N, C-alpha and C positions, 0 to 999 in steps of 0.2 A: 397599066398604067404608064403615061408620061411620065418625067420627070422635071429633065429639062428637054421645052418646049422649041428654041432657038435651033438649037442639033437633034431631034427626035429621038431621044434617047429614052430608052425606057425605065423602069426602075427594073427588066431582071435582064438586061444588059449590067446596070450598075451591080449590082451580084452578084451576075458573072467575076464582072472585075474583081471584087472582093474578093469574093472564093480564089482567082486567078491571085493574091497577091495583094491586091491597092487597100493600104493602108489610108488615105488621106485622101480630099478632095481633089489636092496636085496632080496624086496622083494617079485618081478614075480621070481627071483632066486630060491627062495624057495619052485615055485611049480613044476616049472618045466624045475628048473636048467638050462636054458637061459639064458647065459654071465655068465656060469662058468667053459667052458674050454678055447677054442683061446680068446673072448670077441671083436670079431668080429662085434657083434652084439648087444653092450652096446647103441651103439649109436642110434640105430634105434629102443633101447626098449626104450629108454629115448626119442625120440623125439613122441613116441605112448604115453608113458606118458604123455605132455608136449599137447600133443591132445588132450586128456581128462581130461586137466584141473589137472593134477595131478604136483607134483614137474618138475620145468624143469632145461631141461641141465644145471649141472656145468658150463660150455662154455658159457651159455646163460644170466646166471645170470652174470658173470664176463666181460663180453661185453658190460650190460646193466650200471653195476656202472660204467664201463673206459668211459663210451661215446659213445663209438662205433658202440649200435644199437640206432633203431630211439624208437622215450620215449612208443610211442603207442603198440610198442614190434610186431608191423606186417611183422609173417611173409615169408623170401621168397622178402622184399624188399629190395634193396640195402642200403650200411647206406652210412649218407650224408661223409662220406673221401673215397675216394678209398683207396684198400689196391693194394701195387702191386704184381705185380707175376712175378715168373720168383726167379733164383736160384740167392744167396747171392750175395753182391758181394767175393773179396776172402778176403778182408782184414778183414771183419765177421767172416770168416772160421775159426776154429781151426785144425792144424792138428791134423790126432789119433796118436797117439803115442802105442806104447804093452808102457804092465804094465809091472814094474820088476820081472825078475823070482826071487823066494823067494826061500833059503837053506831049503829043510825039514829036 
């Protein structure tokens, strides 16, 4: 299966890079350029690194630090506190305003 469509990098290629010693998305990118174009594959690369014992995804570390994940780090298990799903209340959404034009 392809991990990076921009550079036609497969999951097997990423796993081989990890087996060869790569332990961060940046090191994977140095070898095969995966994650250097649009960036949509970086989360999958981070997941593959985590599966192979390398540096975990930064968001997973942050969730653990904030107590939003289980202490044992079981993947795929729901957290203790439910996360609200759906649109944010209108009171919390800021309207986007165009930036003022500057004279050249």
